[in-house]
LOVEX-858715 format. One record per residue (C-alpha): residue number from 1; x, y, z; residue in three letters. Coordinates in Angstrom, 2 decimals, always signed. Each point is the difference from the previous one (the first is absolute). Example, Ala and Ser with C-alpha at 12.3 -4.5 7.8 and 13.67 -1.06 7.14 Angstrom:
REC seq    east   north      up type
REC   1  +12.30   -4.50   +7.80  Ala
REC   2   +1.37   +3.44   -0.66  Ser
//
This chain:
REC seq    east   north      up type
REC   1 +108.67  +66.67  +81.28  Unk
REC   2   +1.50   +3.40   +0.81  Unk
REC   3   +3.39   -0.37   +1.71  Unk
REC   4   +0.37   +1.96   +3.25  Unk
REC   5   +3.20   +1.59   +1.21  Unk
REC   6   -0.15   -1.76   +3.36  Unk
REC   7   -0.07   -3.59   -1.28  Unk
REC   8   +3.73   -0.70   +0.05  Unk
REC   9   +0.40   +1.67   +3.40  Unk
REC  10   -2.94   -1.98   +1.37  Unk
REC  11   +1.48   -3.33   -1.07  Unk
REC  12   +3.42   +1.00   +1.34  Unk
REC  13   -1.55   +0.95   +3.36  Unk
REC  14   -1.74   -3.37   +0.11  Unk
REC  15   +3.44   -1.63   +0.06  Unk
REC  16   +0.94   +2.00   +3.10  Unk
REC  17   -3.08   +0.53   +2.19  Unk
REC  18   -2.44   -2.58   +1.39  Unk
REC  19   -2.95   +2.41   -0.38  Unk
REC  20   -0.71   +2.47   -2.81  Unk
REC  21   -2.79   +2.57   +0.13  Unk
REC  22   -1.30   +1.83   -3.06  Unk
REC  23   -2.15   +2.94   +1.01  Unk
REC  24   -1.86   +2.60   -2.03  Unk
REC  25   -3.45   +1.42   -0.80  Unk
REC  26   -2.72   -1.98   -1.71  Unk
REC  27   +0.04   -0.76   -3.72  Unk
REC  28   +3.72   +0.55   -0.60  Unk
REC  29   +0.83   -3.60   -0.97  Unk
REC  30   +1.17   -1.74   +3.18  Unk
REC  31   -2.07   -3.14   -0.56  Unk
REC  32   +0.30   -0.03   -3.79  Unk
REC  33   +3.75   -0.59   +0.09  Unk
REC  34   -0.22   -3.04   +2.22  Unk
REC  35   +0.15   -2.25   -3.05  Unk
REC  36   +3.38   +1.42   -1.03  Unk
REC  37   +1.45   -0.10   +3.49  Unk
REC  38   -1.45   -3.45   +0.77  Unk
REC  39   +1.70   -1.43   -3.07  Unk
REC  40   +3.31   +1.46   +1.09  Unk
REC  41   -0.28   -1.16   +3.60  Unk
REC  42   -1.52   -3.45   -0.44  Unk
REC  43   -3.36   -1.37   +1.18  Unk
REC  44   -2.01   +2.35   +2.19  Unk
REC  45   -3.16   -0.81   +1.94  Unk
REC  46   -2.96   +2.18   -1.07  Unk
REC  47   -2.38   +2.13   +2.04  Unk
REC  48   -3.06   +0.23   -2.16  Unk
REC  49   -3.24   -0.52   +1.92  Unk
REC  50   -1.89   +1.54   +2.95  Unk
REC  51   +0.22   -3.37   +1.75  Unk
REC  52   +3.79   +0.16   +0.00  Unk
REC  53   -0.07   +3.56   +1.33  Unk
REC  54   -2.37   -1.09   +2.75  Unk
REC  55   +2.28   -2.91   +0.83  Unk
REC  56   +3.00   +2.34   +0.21  Unk
REC  57   -1.81   +2.28   +2.46  Unk
REC  58   -1.58   -2.65   +2.19  Unk
REC  59   +2.61   -2.76   -0.17  Unk
REC  60   +3.30   +1.60   -1.09  Unk
REC  61   +2.06   -2.95   +1.18  Unk
REC  62   -2.14   -2.43   -1.99  Unk
REC  63   +0.18   +2.25   -3.06  Unk
REC  64   +3.80   -0.07   +0.00  Unk
REC  65   -0.01   -3.76   +0.53  Unk
REC  66   -2.28   -0.38   -3.01  Unk
REC  67   +2.12   +2.39   -2.08  Unk
REC  68   +3.63   -0.47   +1.08  Unk
REC  69   +2.69   +2.33   -1.36  Unk
REC  70   +0.63   +1.16   -2.59  Unk
REC  71   -3.39   +1.70   +0.11  Unk
REC  72   -1.29   +3.20   -1.55  Unk
REC  73   -2.77   +1.80   +1.91  Unk
REC  74   -1.92   +2.80   -1.69  Unk
REC  75   -1.53   +2.87   +2.02  Unk
REC  76   +1.57   -1.32   +3.18  Unk
REC  77   -1.30   +3.02   +1.95  Unk
REC  78   -3.37   -1.78   +0.13  Unk
REC  79   +1.55   -2.76   +2.13  Unk
REC  80   +2.49   +1.62   +2.41  Unk
REC  81   -0.48   -3.05   +2.20  Unk
REC  82   +2.52   -1.73   -2.27  Unk
REC  83   +2.93   +2.24   +0.95  Unk
REC  84   +1.00   -1.69   +3.30  Unk
REC  85   -0.12   -3.45   -1.64  Unk
REC  86   +2.01   +1.23   -2.99  Unk
REC  87   +2.58   +1.26   +2.50  Unk
REC  88   +0.14   -3.38   +1.73  Unk
REC  89   +0.42   -1.80   -3.33  Unk
REC  90   +2.78   +2.37   -1.04  Unk
REC  91   +1.80   -0.32   +3.33  Unk
REC  92   -0.29   -3.77   -0.24  Unk
REC  93   +1.26   -0.43   -3.57  Unk
REC  94   +1.51   +3.32   -1.07  Unk
REC  95   +0.08   -0.79   -3.74  Unk
REC  96   -0.07   +2.83   -2.55  Unk
REC  97   -3.19   +0.44   -2.02  Unk
REC  98   -2.35   -1.77   +2.41  Unk
REC  99   -2.84   +2.55   -0.08  Unk
REC 100   -1.00   +2.46   -2.71  Unk
REC 101   -2.61   +2.45   +1.22  Unk
REC 102   -1.97   +2.82   -1.62  Unk
REC 103   -2.19   +2.63   +1.61  Unk
REC 104   -1.76   +3.27   -0.79  Unk
REC 105   -0.60   +1.76   +3.30  Unk
REC 106   +3.23   +1.54   +1.12  Unk
REC 107   -0.49   +0.95   +3.66  Unk
REC 108   -1.60   -3.13   +1.54  Unk
REC 109   +2.08   -2.25   -2.23  Unk
REC 110   +3.30   +1.66   +0.91  Unk
REC 111   -0.95   +0.05   +3.68  Unk
REC 112   -0.48   -3.77   -0.01  Unk
REC 113   +3.16   -0.59   -2.00  Unk
REC 114   +2.25   +2.16   +2.17  Unk
REC 115   -1.35   -1.47   +3.23  Unk
REC 116   +0.58   -3.63   -0.98  Unk
REC 117   +2.31   -0.30   -3.00  Unk
REC 118   +2.59   +2.75   +0.49  Unk
REC 119   +3.35   -1.11   -1.39  Unk
REC 120   -1.56   -2.90   -1.86  Unk
REC 121   -1.84   +1.80   -2.80  Unk
REC 122   +0.98   +1.94   -3.13  Unk
REC 123   -2.58   +2.67   -0.88  Unk
REC 124   -0.52   +1.25   -3.55  Unk
REC 125   -2.47   +2.72   -1.00  Unk
REC 126   -1.86   -0.24   -3.31  Unk
REC 127   -1.93   +2.88   -1.55  Unk
REC 128   -1.77   +0.05   -3.34  Unk
REC 129   +2.00   -0.30   -3.20  Unk
REC 130   +2.81   +2.43   -0.56  Unk
REC 131   -0.04   +1.49   -3.46  Unk
REC 132   +2.93   -2.23   -0.96  Unk
REC 133   -1.87   -3.09   +1.13  Unk
REC 134   -3.21   +1.09   -1.72  Unk
REC 135   +1.83   +0.55   -3.30  Unk
REC 136   +2.07   -3.18   +0.46  Unk
REC 137   +3.28   +1.86   -0.19  Unk
REC 138   +3.02   -1.08   +2.07  Unk
REC 139   -1.01   +0.54   +3.63  Unk
REC 140   +2.62   -1.90   +1.99  Unk
REC 141   +2.31   +3.01   +0.15  Unk
REC 142   +1.71   +1.49   +3.04  Unk
REC 143   -2.30   +2.28   +2.04  Unk
REC 144   -0.15   +3.55   -1.30  Unk
REC 145   +2.63   +2.47   +1.14  Unk
REC 146   +0.57   +3.09   -2.21  Unk
REC 147   +3.61   -0.76   -0.90  Unk
REC 148   +0.99   +0.29   -3.63  Unk
REC 149   +1.00   -3.68   -0.13  Unk
REC 150   -3.40   -1.25   +1.17  Unk
REC 151   -1.92   +2.48   -2.14  Unk
REC 152   +1.91   -1.17   -3.08  Unk
REC 153   -0.76   -3.62   +0.87  Unk
REC 154   -3.70   +0.78   +0.18  Unk
REC 155   +0.10   +2.16   -3.13  Unk
REC 156   +1.05   -3.02   -2.05  Unk
REC 157   -3.51   -1.42   +0.42  Unk
REC 158   -1.98   +3.23   +0.41  Unk
REC 159   -3.68   +0.28   -0.81  Unk
REC 160   -1.94   +2.72   -1.83  Unk
REC 161   +0.25   +3.46   +1.55  Unk
REC 162   -2.73   +1.92   -1.84  Unk
REC 163   -2.54   +1.78   +2.20  Unk
REC 164   -3.02   -2.00   -1.13  Unk
REC 165   +1.73   -3.38   +0.22  Unk
REC 166   +1.18   +0.69   +3.55  Unk
REC 167   -3.42   +1.24   +1.10  Unk
REC 168   -1.76   -2.99   -1.52  Unk
REC 169   +2.08   -2.15   +2.35  Unk
REC 170   -0.64   +2.36   +2.93  Unk
REC 171   -3.76   +0.06   -0.65  Unk
REC 172   -0.29   -3.78   -0.41  Unk
REC 173   +1.91   -0.81   +3.18  Unk
REC 174   +1.96   -3.09   +0.98  Unk
REC 175   -2.51   -2.65   +1.09  Unk
REC 176   +0.57   -3.42   -1.51  Unk
REC 177   -3.36   -0.42   -1.74  Unk
REC 178   +0.21   +3.37   -1.76  Unk
REC 179   +3.65   -0.29   -1.03  Unk
REC 180   -0.44   -3.45   -1.51  Unk
REC 181   -3.29   +0.91   -1.71  Unk
REC 182   -1.96   -2.66   +1.88  Unk
REC 183   -2.40   +2.83   +0.89  Unk
REC 184   -0.52   +2.71   -2.62  Unk
REC 185   -2.58   +2.13   +1.81  Unk
REC 186   +2.29   +2.04   +2.21  Unk
REC 187   -2.77   +1.97   +1.75  Unk
REC 188   -1.95   -3.15   +0.88  Unk
REC 189   +3.15   -1.60   +1.38  Unk
REC 190   +0.80   +3.05   +2.15  Unk
REC 191   -3.55   +0.20   +1.31  Unk
REC 192   +0.03   -3.69   +0.91  Unk
REC 193   +3.44   +0.31   +1.59  Unk
REC 194   -1.19   +2.85   +2.22  Unk
REC 195   -3.06   -1.98   +1.07  Unk
REC 196   +2.13   -3.00   +0.93  Unk
REC 197   +2.54   +2.22   +1.75  Unk
REC 198   -2.65   +1.77   +2.07  Unk
REC 199   -1.86   -3.20   +0.84  Unk
REC 200   +3.02   -2.15   +0.88  Unk
REC 201   +3.23   +1.86   +0.79  Unk
REC 202   -1.62   +3.00   +1.67  Unk
REC 203   -2.44   -2.18   +1.91  Unk
REC 204   +2.78   -2.29   +1.20  Unk
REC 205   +2.42   +2.76   +0.98  Unk
REC 206   -2.45   +2.26   +1.84  Unk
REC 207   -3.64   +0.39   +0.84  Unk
REC 208   -1.07   +2.90   -2.19  Unk
REC 209   -3.65   +0.86   +0.35  Unk
REC 210   -0.26   +2.51   -2.83  Unk
REC 211   +1.37   -1.60   -3.17  Unk
REC 212   -1.14   +2.98   -2.07  Unk
REC 213   +2.11   +2.37   +2.10  Unk
REC 214   +3.00   -2.30   -0.30  Unk
REC 215   -0.37   -0.11   -3.79  Unk
REC 216   -0.18   +3.80   -0.02  Unk
REC 217   +3.19   +0.03   +2.06  Unk
REC 218   +1.61   -2.33   -2.52  Unk
REC 219   -0.96   +2.31   -2.87  Unk
REC 220   +1.29   +3.06   +1.86  Unk
REC 221   +3.27   -1.81   +0.62  Unk
REC 222   +0.32   -0.94   -3.67  Unk
REC 223   -0.49   +3.65   -0.96  Unk
REC 224   +3.02   +0.89   +2.16  Unk
REC 225   +2.46   -2.56   -1.37  Unk
REC 226   +3.46   +1.50   -0.36  Unk
REC 227   -0.68   +2.61   +2.68  Unk
REC 228   +1.09   +0.43   +3.61  Unk
REC 229   -2.43   -1.56   +2.43  Unk
REC 230   -2.30   +2.35   +1.90  Unk
REC 231   -2.32   -2.09   +2.15  Unk
REC 232   -1.89   +3.04   +1.27  Unk
REC 233   -0.96   +1.03   -3.55  Unk
REC 234   -0.95   -3.55   -0.88  Unk
REC 235   -2.14   -0.38   +3.10  Unk
REC 236   -1.75   +3.32   -0.65  Unk
REC 237   -0.74   -0.82   -3.64  Unk
REC 238   -1.49   -3.38   +0.88  Unk
REC 239   -1.70   +1.30   +3.15  Unk
REC 240   +1.62   -2.41   +2.46  Unk
REC 241   +2.20   +0.57   +3.02  Unk
REC 242   +3.78   +0.08   -0.29  Unk
REC 243   +0.36   -3.18   +2.13  Unk
REC 244   -2.42   -1.76   -2.37  Unk
REC 245   +1.98   +1.21   -3.03  Unk
REC 246   +3.20   -1.24   +1.63  Unk
REC 247   -1.53   -3.42   +0.63  Unk
REC 248   -1.30   -0.23   -3.57  Unk
REC 249   +3.41   +1.01   -1.30  Unk
REC 250   +1.52   -2.95   +1.87  Unk
REC 251   -2.54   -2.29   -1.70  Unk
REC 252   +1.09   +1.22   -3.44  Unk
REC 253   +3.63   -0.68   +0.94  Unk
REC 254   -0.76   -3.41   +1.51  Unk
REC 255   -1.91   -1.10   -3.13  Unk
REC 256   +2.85   +1.32   -2.20  Unk
REC 257   -2.04   +2.53   -1.94  Unk
REC 258   +2.31   +2.91   +0.78  Unk
REC 259   +3.63   +0.81   +0.73  Unk
REC 260   +1.20   +2.81   +2.28  Unk
REC 261   +3.35   +1.46   -1.05  Unk
REC 262   +1.75   +1.44   +3.03  Unk
REC 263   +1.93   +3.31   +0.01  Unk
REC 264   +3.76   -0.10   +0.02  Unk
REC 265   +1.70   +1.44   +3.05  Unk
REC 266   +3.20   -0.04   +2.01  Unk
REC 267   +0.73   +0.69   +3.62  Unk
REC 268   +1.65   +3.26   -1.02  Unk
REC 269   -3.09   +1.80   -1.21  Unk
REC 270   -3.55   +0.45   +1.21  Unk
REC 271   -1.15   +2.00   -3.00  Unk
REC 272   -1.27   -2.76   -2.23  Unk
REC 273   -3.63   -0.93   -0.51  Unk
REC 274   -1.24   -2.70   +2.34  Unk
REC 275   -3.11   -1.11   -1.88  Unk
REC 276   +0.24   -2.98   -2.38  Unk
REC 277   -1.07   +0.11   -3.62  Unk
REC 278   -2.78   -2.35   -0.97  Unk
REC 279   -0.13   -2.20   -3.10  Unk
REC 280   -2.60   -2.40   -1.32  Unk
REC 281   +1.69   -3.29   -0.87  Unk
REC 282   -2.21   -0.66   -3.03  Unk
REC 283   -0.37   +2.98   -2.34  Unk
REC 284   -2.93   -1.59   -1.83  Unk
REC 285   -2.03   -0.26   +3.19  Unk
REC 286   +1.02   +3.55   +0.89  Unk
REC 287   -1.19   +1.28   -3.40  Unk
REC 288   -3.25   -1.93   +0.34  Unk
REC 289   -0.70   +1.40   +3.46  Unk
REC 290   +0.59   +3.54   -1.24  Unk
REC 291   -2.25   -0.62   -3.03  Unk
REC 292   +2.34   +0.49   -2.94  Unk
REC 293   -1.88   -1.76   -2.80  Unk
REC 294   +2.78   -0.32   -2.60  Unk
REC 295   +3.81   +0.02   -0.14  Unk
REC 296   -0.19   +3.16   -2.12  Unk
REC 297   -2.04   +1.96   +2.54  Unk
REC 298   +2.33   -1.15   +2.78  Unk
REC 299   +3.12   +1.00   -1.95  Unk
REC 300   -1.31   +3.53   -0.53  Unk
REC 301   -1.87   +0.45   +3.26  Unk
REC 302   +0.79   +1.66   +3.29  Unk
REC 303   +1.39   -3.21   +1.54  Unk
REC 304   +2.41   -0.80   -2.83  Unk
REC 305   +3.17   +1.07   +1.78  Unk
REC 306   -0.90   -1.59   +3.33  Unk
REC 307   -1.04   -3.35   -1.45  Unk
REC 308   +3.07   -0.08   -2.26  Unk
REC 309   +2.15   +0.49   +3.12  Unk
REC 310   -2.00   -2.75   +1.72  Unk
REC 311   +0.65   -2.33   -2.92  Unk
REC 312   +3.75   +0.64   +0.04  Unk
REC 313   +0.30   -0.44   +3.77  Unk
REC 314   -1.93   -3.28   -0.04  Unk
REC 315   +2.07   -1.31   -2.92  Unk
REC 316   +3.17   +0.70   +1.99  Unk
REC 317   -1.47   -1.70   +3.08  Unk
REC 318   -0.90   -3.06   -2.09  Unk
REC 319   +3.54   -0.18   -1.35  Unk
REC 320   +1.10   -0.57   +3.61  Unk
REC 321   -2.86   -2.00   +1.50  Unk
REC 322   -0.27   -2.37   -2.95  Unk
REC 323   +3.68   -0.83   +0.39  Unk
REC 324   -0.34   -0.72   +3.72  Unk
REC 325   +1.41   +3.36   +1.11  Unk
REC 326   -1.23   +2.97   +1.98  Unk
REC 327   +1.19   +3.48   -1.00  Unk
REC 328   +0.94   +2.70   +2.47  Unk
REC 329   -2.16   +2.56   -1.82  Unk
REC 330   -0.87   +3.55   +1.07  Unk
REC 331   -1.02   +3.37   -1.38  Unk
REC 332   +1.30   +3.50   +0.77  Unk
REC 333   -2.06   +3.13   +0.59  Unk
REC 334   +1.40   +2.59   +2.39  Unk
REC 335   -0.98   +3.50   +1.05  Unk
REC 336   +2.58   +1.57   -2.26  Unk
REC 337   -1.76   -1.33   -3.08  Unk
REC 338   +2.33   -2.90   -0.77  Unk
REC 339   -1.98   -2.88   -1.51  Unk
REC 340   +1.06   -3.41   -1.28  Unk
REC 341   -2.66   -2.52   -0.96  Unk
REC 342   +1.95   -3.11   +1.02  Unk
REC 343   +3.23   -0.74   +1.85  Unk
REC 344   +1.48   -3.49   +0.09  Unk
REC 345   +2.42   -0.49   +2.88  Unk
REC 346   +2.36   -2.79   -1.10  Unk
REC 347   +3.61   -0.93   +0.73  Unk
REC 348   +0.70   +3.16   +1.96  Unk
REC 349   -1.27   +2.34   -2.73  Unk
REC 350   -3.24   +1.85   -0.74  Unk
REC 351   -1.21   -0.48   -3.57  Unk
REC 352   -2.50   +2.70   -1.04  Unk
REC 353   -2.84   -0.52   -2.49  Unk
REC 354   -2.23   +2.70   -1.46  Unk
REC 355   -3.20   -0.86   -1.89  Unk
REC 356   -1.19   +2.34   -2.75  Unk
REC 357   -2.94   -0.33   -2.37  Unk
REC 358   +1.96   +1.59   -2.82  Unk
REC 359   +1.93   -1.11   -3.06  Unk
REC 360   +2.49   +2.89   +0.00  Unk
REC 361   +2.66   -0.52   +2.71  Unk
REC 362   +1.48   +3.09   +1.64  Unk
REC 363   +3.11   +0.35   +2.15  Unk
REC 364   -1.88   +2.06   +2.58  Unk
REC 365   -1.83   -3.17   +1.07  Unk
REC 366   +3.12   -1.22   +1.82  Unk
REC 367   +0.80   +3.33   +1.67  Unk
REC 368   -1.33   -1.06   +3.41  Unk
REC 369   +2.54   -2.76   +0.48  Unk
REC 370   +2.95   +1.46   -1.93  Unk
REC 371   -0.03   +3.71   +0.95  Unk
REC 372   -0.81   -0.21   +3.70  Unk
REC 373   +1.41   -1.58   +3.11  Unk
REC 374   -3.33   -1.43   +1.08  Unk
REC 375   +1.11   -3.62   -0.55  Unk
REC 376   +3.60   +0.51   +1.00  Unk
REC 377   +2.91   -2.02   -1.41  Unk
REC 378   -1.96   -3.27   -0.20  Unk
REC 379   -1.87   +0.88   -3.20  Unk
REC 380   +0.69   -2.52   -2.77  Unk
REC 381   -1.05   -0.29   -3.61  Unk
REC 382   -3.51   +1.21   -0.79  Unk
REC 383   -2.64   -0.25   -2.68  Unk
REC 384   -3.08   +1.76   -1.28  Unk
REC 385   -2.67   -2.45   -1.16  Unk
REC 386   -1.99   +1.66   -2.76  Unk
REC 387   -1.52   -0.43   -3.46  Unk
REC 388   +3.28   +0.55   -1.81  Unk
REC 389   +0.26   -2.53   -2.85  Unk
REC 390   +3.64   -0.74   +0.80  Unk
REC 391   +2.58   +0.03   +2.77  Unk
REC 392   +1.62   +3.45   +0.22  Unk
REC 393   +2.74   +1.46   +2.25  Unk
REC 394   -0.90   +2.92   +2.27  Unk
REC 395   +3.42   +0.18   +1.66  Unk
REC 396   +3.03   -2.21   +0.48  Unk
REC 397   -1.90   -2.01   +2.63  Unk
REC 398   -3.66   +0.49   -0.88  Unk
REC 399   -2.25   -1.23   -2.79  Unk
REC 400   -3.43   +0.54   -1.45  Unk
REC 401   -1.43   -3.46   -0.59  Unk
REC 402   -3.10   -1.14   -1.90  Unk
REC 403   -2.77   -1.31   +2.22  Unk
REC 404   -0.09   -3.02   -2.30  Unk
REC 405   +3.41   -1.06   +1.30  Unk
REC 406   -1.29   -0.65   +3.53  Unk
//
């Protein structure tokens, strides 16, 4: 059993909320960890057969009478008919930990939850394994902010920072079966995952007539990870209309395959970029879609810098989401040439993060946020995440940190 960073937060939330929802893409371990959580929470009624799912859809009241709380319901988005009856049960009893729910399809699931269970449900997002979780290093740390204190805490249990070791993790990805070694054929797993994704999630979220065109769109998107989104270019390359590309983009977001990092802005300036940056949430799937056959070829190929940035951004996101948080995260790119890969807006300060595929830290990397007024007086401590083998100072308030410390 691989411990996950969210487990203690999940159990704590179960003592406070009557309904808990764990949401995330397929194959990231939502169902697998039921055994651990069930043991901590006491007896839970199972949902294991098509007959039970049919009962939940057709006779939701009878289902909940047969399986009274506490009950754990997997893939609850397949039976949204349960939501009104869950609400009635919660309003009637109001006990913490009554319903534990999991689901994979973000948009329809969240729509049903917000319409019926607002104020009654704690929502936790789960992605694939973080590198800390995959290597079974301490993962229940505070969410990442580039302060020296938190970087030092993470550095105490840092992983390997060599180029090949990092890219082996990037190339493999974060899906449960691959991380644990249950499946050793990575390409066969990815091919099967795509087939299931196209046949189930895409079919359920939207009626797409041309699956081949959608897969081409997915590959074109993967090739642009770490870049600013340009829907017109994407649509032209895939030979679809811009409205179609926009609709397909929403499907990728709803099924939690991608993350769009929004630009940072204030009301005092209109000069900042308005387009989000796009990131694939699983670097292994991204590498597979863009046909990098080995970690070595990926590490030395044209996408190395972009996919390294993608890996760092997703690791930082996981440090928040897997602890029940949600970061106020942005990027900066303005017309004057100021660029910052990641800005975390926390506690009234802006914490800048640069991401460099290099092992030789340089002070010029922090020039954007230290030698200009672009961020104003709110700028806090900053860090450059790179391949440096050790934590090094770049200024009194900024550090170069090994990627292994994330």
